[in-house]
PAZAPA-4460 file (N, C-alpha, C; in steps of 0.05 Angstrom, whole numbers, plus 32768, in hexadecimal, padded with zeros to 4 digits):
% residues 301
    n_x    n_y    n_z   ca_x   ca_y   ca_z    c_x    c_y    c_z   seq   type   mol
   84A8   8241   7F0A   8491   8249   7F01   8482   8266   7F05     1      M     A
   848C   826B   7F21   8483   8285   7F2D   8492   829E   7F20     2      K     A
   84A8   8297   7F17   84B8   82A8   7F06   84AD   82B5   7EEE     3      H     A
   84A2   829F   7EDF   8495   82A8   7EC5   847B   82B7   7ECB     4      F     A
   846A   82AD   7EDF   8450   82B5   7EE6   8455   82D6   7EED     5      I     A
   8470   82DA   7F00   8470   82F5   7F0A   847A   8306   7EF0     6      D     A
   8486   82F7   7ED8   848F   8307   7EC3   8474   8313   7EB1     7      R     A
   845D   8300   7EB4   8448   8306   7EA7   8439   831A   7EB4     8      A     A
   843B   8319   7ECC   842C   8330   7EDE   843C   8348   7ED6     9      R     A
   8458   8348   7ED5   845F   8362   7ED6   8462   836C   7EB7    10      A     A
   845D   835E   7EA0   8451   8369   7E89   8438   8373   7E89    11      A     A
   8424   836A   7E97   840B   8377   7E93   840A   838E   7EAA    12      Y     A
   8416   838F   7EBF   841D   83A5   7ED0   842A   83BD   7EBF    13      L     A
   843A   83B0   7EAD   844E   83C6   7E9E   843F   83D5   7E8F    14      G     A
   842C   83C6   7E7E   8417   83D1   7E6F   8409   83EA   7E7C    15      L     A
   83FF   83E2   7E91   83EA   83F5   7EA1   83FA   840F   7EAB    16      A     A
   8410   8404   7EB8   8426   841E   7EC2   8431   842E   7EAA    17      I     A
   8437   8423   7E96   8443   8432   7E7E   8428   8446   7E73    18      G     A
   840F   8439   7E77   83F7   8448   7E6C   83F2   8463   7E7E    19      D     A
   83F5   8459   7E98   83F1   8472   7EAE   8400   8482   7EA8    20      A     A
   841D   847D   7EA9   842F   8491   7EAC   8432   849E   7E8E    21      L     A
   8430   8495   7E79   842E   84A0   7E5E   8417   84B2   7E59    22      G     A
   83FD   84B0   7E64   83E5   84C0   7E5D   83ED   84DA   7E66    23      A     A
   83FE   84E1   7E77   8402   84FB   7E83   8411   850C   7E6C    24      T     A
   841F   84FF   7E5C   842F   850E   7E46   8427   850A   7E2A    25      T     A
   840E   84FF   7E2C   8401   84F3   7E10   83FE   8513   7E01    26      E     A
   8402   8510   7DE8   8402   8525   7DD3   8416   8541   7DDE    27      F     A
   8425   853E   7DEF   843B   8551   7DF3   8455   854A   7DE5    28      M     A
   8464   8560   7DDE   847D   855E   7DD5   8491   855F   7DEA    29      T     A
   84AA   8550   7DE1   84BE   8550   7DF4   84C8   8568   7E03    30      P     A
   84C5   857F   7DF3   84CE   8598   7DFC   84B8   85A1   7E0C    31      G     A
   849A   859B   7E0B   8485   85A5   7E1E   8485   8593   7E36    32      E     A
   848F   8578   7E34   8494   856D   7E4A   84AA   8574   7E5D    33      I     A
   84BD   857D   7E50   84D3   8586   7E60   84CE   859F   7E71    34      K     A
   84C1   85AE   7E64   84B9   85CB   7E6C   84A7   85C3   7E88    35      A     A
   8494   85B1   7E84   847E   85AA   7E9B   8489   859B   7EB1    36      A     A
   849D   8585   7EAA   84A4   8573   7EC0   84C2   8575   7EC3    37      F     A
   84D1   857E   7EAE   84F1   857D   7EB0   84EF   855E   7EA3    38      R     A
   84EC   8548   7EB4   84E9   852E   7EAC   84CD   8522   7EB6    39      E     A
   84BA   8516   7EA6   84A5   8509   7EB1   84AE   84ED   7EBD    40      H     A
   84A9   84E8   7ED6   84B1   84CF   7EE2   849F   84C5   7EF6    41      R     A
   8487   84D3   7EFC   8475   84CD   7F13   845B   84CB   7F02    42      R     A
   844B   84B5   7F10   842E   84B4   7F08   841F   84C8   7F12    43      I     A
   8418   84DD   7F07   8406   84F0   7F0F   83EA   84F9   7F08    44      V     A
   83E4   84E7   7EF5   83CF   84EE   7EE6   83CD   8506   7ED4    45      G     A
   83B3   8513   7ED2   83B6   852E   7EC2   83B7   8529   7EA2    46      G     A
   83C5   8538   7E92   83C8   8534   7E75   83B0   853E   7E6A    47      G     A
   83AD   853D   7E51   8392   8545   7E43   8379   8537   7E4A    48      W     A
   837D   851F   7E52   8363   8510   7E5E   8359   8516   7E7A    49      L     A
   836C   852B   7E88   8368   852F   7EA6   8363   8517   7EB8    50      R     A
   8375   8502   7EB2   8371   84EA   7EC1   837D   84EC   7EE1    51      L     A
   8371   84DF   7EF5   837A   84DE   7F0D   8396   84CD   7F10    52      K     A
   83A6   84D1   7F23   83BD   84C2   7F24   83BB   84A4   7F24    53      P     A
   83C7   8494   7F15   83C4   8478   7F10   83AF   846D   7F00    54      G     A
   839D   8481   7EF5   8386   847B   7EE1   838F   8470   7EC6    55      Q     A
   8386   845E   7EBD   838D   8457   7EA2   8381   845E   7E8B    56      V     A
   8387   8455   7E73   8377   845D   7E5D   836F   8444   7E47    57      T     A
   8369   844D   7E31   835D   8436   7E1F   8372   841D   7E17    58      D     A
   838B   841F   7E1D   839E   840F   7E17   839A   83FA   7E30    59      D     A
   839B   83F9   7E49   8393   83E7   7E5D   8375   83E2   7E5E    60      T     A
   8365   83F3   7E5D   8349   83E6   7E5B   8342   83DA   7E45    61      E     A
   834A   83D9   7E2A   8343   83C9   7E13   8353   83AF   7E18    62      M     A
   836C   83B0   7E27   8379   8393   7E29   836E   8388   7E41    63      S     A
   835E   8393   7E54   834F   8383   7E69   8339   837A   7E5D    64      L     A
   8328   8384   7E4A   8311   837D   7E41   8317   8368   7E2E    65      A     A
   832F   8366   7E1F   8337   834F   7E0F   833B   8335   7E22    66      L     A
   834B   833C   7E35   8354   8326   7E48   833A   831C   7E59    67      G     A
   832C   8326   7E5B   830E   8322   7E69   8302   8310   7E5A    68      H     A
   82FD   8312   7E3F   82EF   8303   7E2B   8300   82E6   7E29    69      A     A
   8319   82E7   7E29   832B   82CF   7E2A   8323   82B8   7E43    70      L     A
   8322   82C8   7E5A   831A   82BB   7E72   8306   82B2   7E78    71      L     A
   82F0   82C1   7E6C   82D4   82BA   7E6C   82CC   829F   7E61    72      T     A
   82DA   829D   7E4B   82D3   8281   7E38   82E9   8271   7E3A    73      T     A
   8303   8279   7E44   831A   8267   7E47   8323   825D   7E30    74      G     A
   831F   826C   7E17   8329   8268   7DFD   8329   8282   7DEA    75      G     A
   8335   827F   7DD4   8334   8295   7DC4   8318   8298   7DB6    76      W     A
   830C   82B1   7DBD   82EF   82B5   7DB3   82EB   82CC   7DAA    77      D     A
   82F0   82D7   7D90   82F1   82ED   7D84   82D7   82FE   7D88    78      L     A
   82C3   82F4   7D83   82A8   82FC   7D89   82A9   8308   7DA5    79      G     A
   82AE   82F7   7DBA   82B0   8300   7DD6   82BF   8319   7DDD    80      G     A
   82D9   831D   7DD1   82EB   8332   7DCF   82D7   834C   7DC1    81      I     A
   82D0   8349   7DAA   82C0   835A   7D9E   82A6   8366   7DB3    82      A     A
   829C   8354   7DBE   8284   835D   7DD2   8291   836C   7DE7    83      D     A
   82A5   8366   7DEF   82B5   8371   7E09   82BE   8390   7E01    84      N     A
   82C8   8392   7DEA   82D0   83AB   7DDC   82B8   83BD   7DDE    85      F     A
   82A1   83B1   7DD3   828A   83BF   7DCB   8281   83C8   7DE9    86      L     A
   8279   83BA   7DFF   8275   83C2   7E1A   8281   83D2   7E23    87      A     A
   829D   83D3   7E20   82B0   83E9   7E26   82A9   8405   7E1A    88      W     A
   82A9   8400   7E03   82A2   8419   7DF1   8286   8428   7E00    89      M     A
   8275   8415   7E02   825D   8423   7E0E   825D   842F   7E26    90      K     A
   8271   8425   7E37   8275   842D   7E52   8280   844D   7E54    91      S     A
   8286   8459   7E3D   828F   8474   7E36   82AB   8476   7E47    92      K     A
   82BA   8469   7E3A   82D8   846B   7E45   82E4   8486   7E43    93      P     A
   82FB   8487   7E4F   8307   84A5   7E55   8313   84AC   7E39    94      V     A
   831E   8493   7E2B   832D   8497   7E13   8325   8481   7E01    95      D     A
   8322   8488   7DE9   831E   8471   7DD3   8328   8481   7DB6    96      L     A
   833A   8473   7DAB   8348   8478   7D94   8330   8474   7D7B    97      G     A
   8333   8484   7D6A   831F   8485   7D54   8322   846B   7D42    98      S     A
   8339   8461   7D3E   8338   8447   7D2E   832A   8433   7D3D    99      T     A
   832E   842D   7D56   8323   841C   7D69   8306   841E   7D6B   100      C     A
   82FD   8438   7D6F   82E0   843E   7D6E   82D3   8436   7D56   101      R     A
   82DE   843B   7D3D   82D4   8432   7D23   82D0   8415   7D27   102      R     A
   82E4   840A   7D2A   82E2   83EC   7D25   82CE   83DF   7D3C   103      G     A
   82C8   83EA   7D56   82B5   83DE   7D64   829B   83EA   7D5A   104      I     A
   8297   83FE   7D54   827E   8405   7D46   8273   83F8   7D2F   105      R     A
   8286   83F0   7D1E   8280   83DD   7D07   827D   83C1   7D12   106      D     A
   8284   83B6   7D25   827B   83A2   7D32   8261   83A2   7D3D   107      Y     A
   825A   83B4   7D4B   8240   83BB   7D58   822E   83BF   7D40   108      M     A
   8232   83C9   7D28   821D   83D2   7D14   821B   83B7   7D01   109      L     A
   822F   83AD   7CFD   8231   839C   7CE5   823B   837B   7CEE   110      K     A
   8243   8377   7D08   824C   8360   7D14   8268   8354   7D09   111      G     A
   8276   836C   7D00   828E   836A   7CF0   82A7   8362   7D05   112      Q     A
   82B1   834B   7D01   82C5   8342   7D12   82E6   8345   7CFF   113      L     A
   82DD   8354   7CEA   82FE   8355   7CDD   82FB   8370   7CCC   114      E     A
   8308   8386   7CD5   8302   83A0   7CC5   8315   839D   7CAD   115      T     A
   8307   83A8   7C95   8319   83A3   7C7E   8332   83B6   7C7E   116      P     A
   8343   83A8   7C6E   835F   83B7   7C6D   835C   83D4   7C67   117      Y     A
   836E   83E5   7C73   836C   8403   7C74   8386   840D   7C72   118      N     A
   838F   8418   7C61   83AB   8422   7C60   83B2   8437   7C77   119      E     A
   839D   8441   7C83   83A1   8455   7C97   839D   8447   7CB4   120      W     A
   839A   842D   7CB6   8398   841F   7CCE   83B2   8417   7CD7   121      D     A
   83C9   8423   7CD2   83E3   841C   7CDC   83E7   8429   7CF6   122      A     A
   83D3   842B   7D09   83D5   8437   7D25   83DE   8425   7D37   123      G     A
   83DC   842A   7D54   83EB   8417   7D67   83D4   840E   7D7A   124      N     A
   83BA   8411   7D72   83A6   8408   7D85   83A3   83EE   7D85   125      G     A
   83AF   83DD   7D73   83AC   83BF   7D76   83C6   83B3   7D84   126      A     A
   83DB   83BE   7D7D   83F5   83B4   7D8F   83F2   83BB   7DAC   127      A     A
   83E4   83D1   7DB4   83E1   83D9   7DCE   83D0   83C6   7DE3   128      M     A
   83C5   83B5   7DD7   83B4   83A2   7DE7   83C0   8384   7DE1   129      R     A
   83D9   837F   7DDC   83E4   8368   7DD9   83EF   8353   7DF0   130      M     A
   83ED   8362   7E07   83FA   8355   7E21   83E7   833E   7E27   131      A     A
   83CB   833E   7E26   83BB   8328   7E2B   83BD   8310   7E17   132      P     A
   83C0   831B   7E00   83C2   8304   7DE9   83DB   82F7   7DED   133      V     A
   83F5   8306   7DF3   840D   82F7   7DF9   840F   82E4   7E0D   134      A     A
   8403   82E8   7E24   83FE   82DD   7E3B   83ED   82BF   7E33   135      L     A
   83DC   82C5   7E27   83C6   82B0   7E20   83D1   829C   7E0F   136      F     A
   83E1   82A4   7DFA   83F0   8292   7DE4   840C   828A   7DEC   137      T     A
   8413   828B   7E06   8430   828A   7E0B   8436   826D   7E07   138      L     A
   844A   8268   7DF6   8453   824F   7DF1   844A   8242   7DD5   139      G     A
   843B   8253   7DC9   8431   8248   7DAD   8434   8263   7D9A   140      D     A
   8447   8264   7D89   844F   827B   7D78   8438   8280   7D62   141      D     A
   842E   8267   7D58   841B   8267   7D43   83FD   8272   7D4D   142      A     A
   83FA   826B   7D65   83E1   8278   7D71   83E4   8299   7D78   143      E     A
   83FE   829F   7D7B   8401   82BA   7D87   83FB   82C9   7D6B   144      L     A
   8406   82C1   7D54   8402   82CD   7D39   83EB   82CF   7D34   145      V     A
   83D5   82B9   7D32   83BE   82BB   7D30   83AD   82CC   7D3E   146      R     A
   83B0   82C8   7D58   839F   82DA   7D6A   83A5   82F5   7D6A   147      C     A
   83C0   8300   7D62   83C6   8316   7D65   83BC   8326   7D4C   148      A     A
   83BD   8318   7D36   83B1   8326   7D21   8390   8325   7D21   149      A     A
   8387   8314   7D2B   8365   8311   7D2B   835C   832A   7D44   150      E     A
   8368   832E   7D58   8360   8342   7D68   8369   835C   7D5D   151      Q     A
   837C   8360   7D4F   8384   8376   7D44   836D   837E   7D2A   152      A     A
   8368   836A   7D1B   8354   8371   7D06   8334   8377   7D0E   153      H     A
   832F   8376   7D2B   8319   8380   7D31   831A   839D   7D31   154      L     A
   8332   83AB   7D2F   8330   83C8   7D2E   8346   83D3   7D19   155      T     A
   8356   83C5   7D17   8371   83CD   7D04   837C   83B9   7CF3   156      H     A
   8378   83BB   7CD6   8380   83A4   7CC3   8393   83B3   7CB2   157      N     A
   83AD   83B0   7CBC   83C5   83BC   7CA8   83DB   83A7   7CB0   158      H     A
   83EE   83A6   7C9B   8406   8392   7CA2   8419   839A   7CB5   159      P     A
   841D   83B6   7CB8   842F   83C3   7CCB   8422   83BF   7CE7   160      L     A
   8408   83BD   7CE9   83FB   83BE   7D07   83FF   839B   7D0B   161      S     A
   83F5   838F   7CF9   83FA   8372   7CFD   8414   836A   7D06   162      D     A
   8426   8373   7CF5   8447   836C   7CFE   8448   837A   7D19   163      A     A
   8446   8390   7D1F   844D   839B   7D3A   843C   8389   7D4D   164      A     A
   8425   8382   7D4C   841A   836F   7D5E   8427   835A   7D69   165      C     A
   842D   8349   7D52   843B   832F   7D51   8457   8335   7D5F   166      I     A
   846A   834B   7D54   8483   834F   7D64   8482   8354   7D82   167      A     A
   846C   8365   7D86   8468   836C   7DA3   8466   8354   7DB5   168      V     A
   844B   8342   7DA6   844A   832A   7DB8   8461   8316   7DBD   169      G     A
   8472   8313   7DA7   8486   82FF   7DA9   849D   830C   7DBC   170      R     A
   849D   8326   7DBC   84B3   8333   7DD0   84AE   8330   7DEC   171      M     A
   8494   832F   7DF2   8485   832C   7E12   848A   8312   7E14   172      V     A
   8483   82FA   7E02   8482   82E3   7E0C   84A1   82D8   7E0E   173      Q     A
   84B5   82E3   7DFE   84CF   82D8   7DFF   84D4   82E2   7E1A   174      Q     A
   84D2   82FE   7E1D   84D9   8307   7E37   84CF   82FC   7E51   175      A     A
   84B7   82F1   7E50   84AD   82E4   7E67   84BF   82C9   7E6D   176      I     A
   84C6   82BF   7E55   84D4   82A7   7E56   84F3   82AA   7E5B   177      Q     A
   84FE   82BE   7E60   8513   82C6   7E6C   852A   82C9   7E54   178      G     A
   8523   82D2   7E3F   8531   82D8   7E25   8547   82EB   7E2D   179      C     A
   855F   82EF   7E1E   856E   8307   7E21   856D   831E   7E15   180      S     A
   8576   8331   7E14   8577   834C   7E03   8578   8345   7DEA   181      R     A
   858C   8336   7DE4   8592   8333   7DC5   857B   8323   7DB8   182      F     A
   856F   8311   7DCD   8559   8303   7DBD   8543   8317   7DBA   183      D     A
   853B   8327   7DC8   8527   8340   7DC4   852D   834D   7DAB   184      L     A
   8547   8355   7DA8   854F   8364   7D93   854E   8355   7D78   185      H     A
   8550   833A   7D7A   854D   832B   7D61   8536   832B   7D55   186      A     A
   851C   832E   7D68   8506   8332   7D60   8502   834C   7D51   187      I     A
   850A   8364   7D58   8508   8378   7D4E   8518   837E   7D30   188      T     A
   8529   836C   7D32   853C   836B   7D17   8528   835C   7D02   189      R     A
   851C   8343   7D09   8508   8337   7CF8   84F4   8349   7CF2   190      D     A
   84E6   8358   7CFF   84D2   836D   7CFA   84DE   837D   7CE8   191      L     A
   84F4   838B   7CE8   8501   83A1   7CD3   8506   8396   7CBF   192      A     A
   850C   8378   7CBD   8515   836B   7CA8   84FD   8368   7C94   193      A     A
   84E5   8363   7CA1   84CB   835F   7C92   84BC   837B   7C8A   194      E     A
   84C1   838D   7C9B   84B9   83A5   7C97   84CC   83BF   7C9E   195      H     A
   84DA   83C8   7C8B   84F6   83D6   7C92   84ED   83F4   7C9D   196      G     A
   84CD   83FB   7CA1   84C8   8411   7CA7   84CD   8411   7CCE   197      N     A
   84CD   83FB   7CD7   84D0   83F7   7CF5   84F1   83F6   7CFA   198      F     A
   8503   83FD   7CEC   8520   83FE   7CF4   8522   8419   7D05   199      R     A
   852E   8415   7D1A   8531   8428   7D2F   854B   8432   7D39   200      F     A
   8560   8428   7D26   857D   8430   7D2E   8584   844D   7D2B   201      N     A
   8574   8459   7D1A   8576   8479   7D18   855C   8482   7D21   202      D     A
   8557   8482   7D3C   853C   8489   7D4B   8536   84AB   7D46   203      Y     A
   8524   84AF   7D38   8523   84CC   7D32   850F   84DE   7D47   204      R     A
   8504   84CE   7D5E   84F5   84DB   7D72   84DA   84DD   7D6F   205      G     A
   84D0   84D0   7D5B   84B3   84D0   7D53   84A2   84C0   7D65   206      H     A
   848C   84C8   7D6D   847F   84B2   7D86   8460   84BC   7D7E   207      S     A
   8458   84B8   7D66   843B   84B9   7D61   842C   849E   7D64   208      S     A
   8414   84A1   7D62   8407   848D   7D5D   8403   8474   7D46   209      A     A
   8414   8480   7D32   8420   846C   7D1E   8430   8459   7D2B   210      Y     A
   842A   843D   7D24   8435   8427   7D31   844E   8422   7D2E   211      V     A
   8459   842D   7D18   8476   842F   7D14   8484   8442   7D2B   212      V     A
   847B   845A   7D28   8488   8470   7D38   8486   8460   7D56   213      D     A
   846F   8457   7D5B   846A   8449   7D7A   847E   8435   7D7F   214      T     A
   8484   8423   7D6E   8496   840D   7D70   84B4   8416   7D73   215      L     A
   84BB   8429   7D60   84D4   8438   7D61   84DD   8444   7D77   216      Q     A
   84C3   8451   7D87   84CF   8458   7D9F   84D1   8446   7DB5   217      T     A
   84C1   8434   7DB3   84C2   841C   7DC4   84DA   840F   7DC8   218      V     A
   84E2   8409   7DB0   84FD   83F5   7DAB   8516   840D   7DB1   219      F     A
   8515   8423   7DAB   852D   8431   7DAE   8534   8435   7DCD   220      H     A
   851F   843B   7DE0   8521   843B   7DFB   8529   8421   7E09   221      Y     A
   8518   840C   7DFB   851D   83F0   7E07   853B   83EA   7E04   222      L     A
   8548   83F1   7DEE   8563   83E8   7DEA   8578   83FB   7DF2   223      F     A
   8572   8413   7DFB   8587   8425   7E04   8585   8430   7E23   224      T     A
   8572   841D   7E2E   8573   8420   7E4E   8577   8408   7E59   225      T     A
   8579   840A   7E75   8580   83EF   7E83   856F   83E9   7E98   226      G     A
   8555   83F4   7E97   8542   83ED   7EAB   8528   83F0   7EA3   227      S     A
   8514   83E5   7EB0   84F5   83E8   7EAC   84F0   8409   7EAE   228      F     A
   84F8   8414   7EC8   84F5   842D   7ECB   84FE   8444   7EB6   229      E     A
   8518   8440   7EB1   8526   8450   7E9C   8519   8451   7E83   230      E     A
   850F   8437   7E78   8502   8430   7E5B   84E7   8440   7E5F   231      C     A
   84D6   8440   7E73   84BE   844C   7E76   84BF   846C   7E73   232      L     A
   84D3   8474   7E86   84DB   8491   7E85   84E1   849B   7E6A   233      I     A
   84F2   8490   7E5D   84FD   849C   7E3F   84E3   849B   7E30   234      G     A
   84D3   8482   7E30   84BF   8480   7E18   84AA   8498   7E1F   235      V     A
   84A4   849F   7E3F   848D   84AE   7E3E   8493   84CE   7E3A   236      V     A
   84AF   84CF   7E40   84B8   84E8   7E39   84BA   84F4   7E1E   237      N     A
   84B5   84E2   7E0D   84B3   84E3   7DEB   849C   84F6   7DE5   238      Q     A
   8486   84F2   7DFB   846D   84FB   7DF1   845D   84EE   7DDE   239      G     A
   844D   84F9   7DCC   843F   84F0   7DBA   8425   84E1   7DC2   240      G     A
   8429   84C5   7DB9   8414   84B3   7DC3   841F   84A5   7DD8   241      D     A
   8429   84B1   7DEF   8439   84AA   7E04   842A   8492   7E17   242      A     A
   840E   8495   7E18   8403   8480   7E27   8404   8467   7E1B   243      D     A
   8406   8463   7DFF   8408   844C   7DF3   8425   843F   7DEF   244      T     A
   8437   8451   7DE4   8451   844E   7DE7   8460   8442   7E00   245      T     A
   8453   844F   7E19   8459   8449   7E34   844E   8431   7E3C   246      G     A
   8435   8426   7E30   8427   8408   7E33   8436   83F7   7E26   247      A     A
   843C   83FB   7E0E   844A   83E3   7E02   8466   83E1   7E0A   248      I     A
   8474   83F1   7E10   8491   83F4   7E1B   848A   83E7   7E37   249      A     A
   8478   83ED   7E48   8477   83E4   7E63   8475   83C3   7E61   250      G     A
   845E   83BC   7E50   845B   839B   7E4D   8477   8388   7E46   251      M     A
   8485   8398   7E31   849F   838A   7E28   84AE   838C   7E41   252      I     A
   84BA   83A1   7E4A   84CA   83A5   7E5F   84C7   8399   7E77   253      A     A
   84A5   839B   7E7F   849D   838F   7E94   84A7   8373   7E95   254      G     A
   84A0   8360   7E7C   84A6   8340   7E7B   84C0   8343   7E7C   255      A     A
   84D6   8354   7E72   84EE   834F   7E72   84FC   8353   7E8B   256      F     A
   84F9   8368   7E95   8509   8371   7EB0   84FB   835D   7EC7   257      Y     A
   84E4   8359   7EC8   84D4   834A   7EDF   84C7   8360   7EF0   258      G     A
   84B7   834C   7F09   84AA   835A   7F18   84B8   836F   7F2D   259      L     A
   84CD   8368   7F31   84DD   8374   7F48   84EA   8390   7F3B   260      D     A
   84EC   8395   7F21   84F1   83A8   7F13   84DF   83C0   7F14   261      A     A
   84C9   83B6   7F18   84B0   83D0   7F12   84B3   83E3   7F2E   262      V     A
   84B8   83F6   7F2D   84B8   840C   7F43   84A1   840A   7F56   263      P     A
   84A6   8406   7F6E   848E   8401   7F85   847A   841D   7F7D   264      A     A
   8487   8435   7F7B   847A   844E   7F80   8463   844F   7F67   265      R     A
   846E   8445   7F4C   845C   8445   7F37   8441   842F   7F41   266      W     A
   844D   841A   7F4A   8437   8404   7F51   8424   840D   7F63   267      L     A
   842D   8421   7F78   841C   842E   7F92   8406   843D   7F83   268      K     A
   8410   844A   7F6F   83FF   8460   7F60   83ED   8457   7F4E   269      K     A
   83ED   843F   7F43   83DF   8430   7F2D   83C2   842B   7F3E   270      L     A
   83B0   8435   7F30   8393   842E   7F35   8390   8416   7F44   271      N     A
   8386   840F   7F5F   8389   83F7   7F68   8379   83E0   7F58   272      G     A
   8360   83E7   7F51   8350   83D9   7F44   835B   83CB   7F2E   273      K     A
   8365   83DF   7F1A   8377   83D5   7F02   838F   83C3   7F0B   274      V     A
   83A0   83CF   7F1A   83B5   83BA   7F26   83AA   839D   7F2E   275      R     A
   8397   839C   7F3B   838C   8380   7F41   8382   8374   7F2E   276      E     A
   8373   8380   7F18   8368   8370   7F02   8380   8367   7EF0   277      E     A
   8395   837A   7EE9   83A6   8372   7ED8   83B9   835A   7EE4   278      V     A
   83C1   8358   7EFF   83CA   8343   7F04   83BE   8329   7F09   279      E     A
   83A4   832C   7F0B   8392   8317   7F0C   8391   8309   7EEF   280      D     A
   838C   831B   7EDA   838C   8311   7EC4   83A1   8306   7EB8   281      Q     A
   83BB   8310   7EC1   83D4   8306   7EB7   83D7   82E7   7EC0   282      A     A
   83D2   82E2   7ED7   83D6   82C8   7EE5   83C4   82B7   7ED4   283      V     A
   83A7   82BD   7ED6   8395   82A9   7EC8   839C   82A7   7EA8   284      R     A
   83A4   82BC   7E9C   83AA   82B8   7E80   83C0   82A3   7E7C   285      L     A
   83D7   82A7   7E89   83E9   8295   7E84   83E4   827A   7E8E   286      V     A
   83D1   8277   7EA5   83C7   825A   7EA7   83B7   824C   7E90   287      E     A
   83AE   825C   7E7E   839D   8251   7E69   83AF   824C   7E4F   288      L     A
   83C7   8255   7E52   83DA   8254   7E3A   83E2   8234   7E32   289      S     A
   83EF   8235   7E1F   83FB   8221   7E12   8413   8217   7E22   290      P     A
   8420   8229   7E26   8438   8222   7E37   8431   821B   7E56   291      W     A
   8420   8222   7E61   841A   8219   7E7D   840B   81FC   7E77   292      M     A
   83FB   81F6   7E61   83F1   81DD   7E5B   8407   81C7   7E5A   293      R     A
   841B   81CE   7E4A   8431   81BB   7E46   8441   81B4   7E61   294      R     A
   8445   81CB   7E72   8450   81CA   7E8E   8441   81B6   7E9D   295      R     A
   8427   81B9   7E9C   8416   81A8   7EAE   8413   8185   7EA2   296      R     A
   8416   8185   7E88   8418   816D   7E7B   8434   815E   7E84   297      T     A
   8449   816B   7E80   8465   8163   7E89   8467   8157   7EA9   298      D     A
   845C   8168   7EB9   845B   8168   7ED5   844A   814E   7EDB   299      E     A
   8436   8149   7ECC   8423   8131   7ECC   8434   8119   7EC9   300      G     A
   8444   811C   7EB4   8453   8104   7EAB   846D   80FE   7EC4   301      H     A
***
């Protein structure tokens, strides 16, 4: 049991660490990163947002807002999630993407819980907040699929965004349950079979906020490296939307490699309040999951 809980903690910590590490190189090119850092591998803050070392951005903050809504009600509550996103937006966060801002504003002004389909909504802003969804629905794939799409549609309504959210959620869940690298790769093959855009065997180095570029970057480094640290360093040194590619890579790699694989120096640099909150949410969200409910039932027998 502790093994699974620790992997869940590592997934959520991986999200925050990838976010904090990648925020420094967001919007930079690989050449600019090389000139500035040779190789970016330390949580130092800065970047275009001028962050403090260990500070996180919207990737982690929206995930925490979503997780808080689930823990407050003890169930799936889309209105509660939207309320938390709105409260977060009103708090004047350090970073907020334009598509997320529009969706939250539409909820504020119209009470809208599903943004209409938009061909320009294939960004990565819904996939970046999948960690709490994956933990909360652990053990029930149908619930994962439903909840992934519902939370996505608060701000992003596009088939590629939906497919990315589901694939990321499945990878996190399978990794928490101790799957092999081959099993993880199978999820990416299924995704590419449904949406050929996501194929990454001929990776071109694009790392924009377009969700296809995001996942191609994450998958390339996930499967061409051998540790949590190598994976995240590879991803964030691609620049582009590096806080989000870092966050998504971090949640999958964290779940796959486990808590012991997360470098202590990165954990120490992560904002203390954020670290405490993500670890607390990880444990409590898994406690609510169908997987945990089944375990309790089995133990009761």
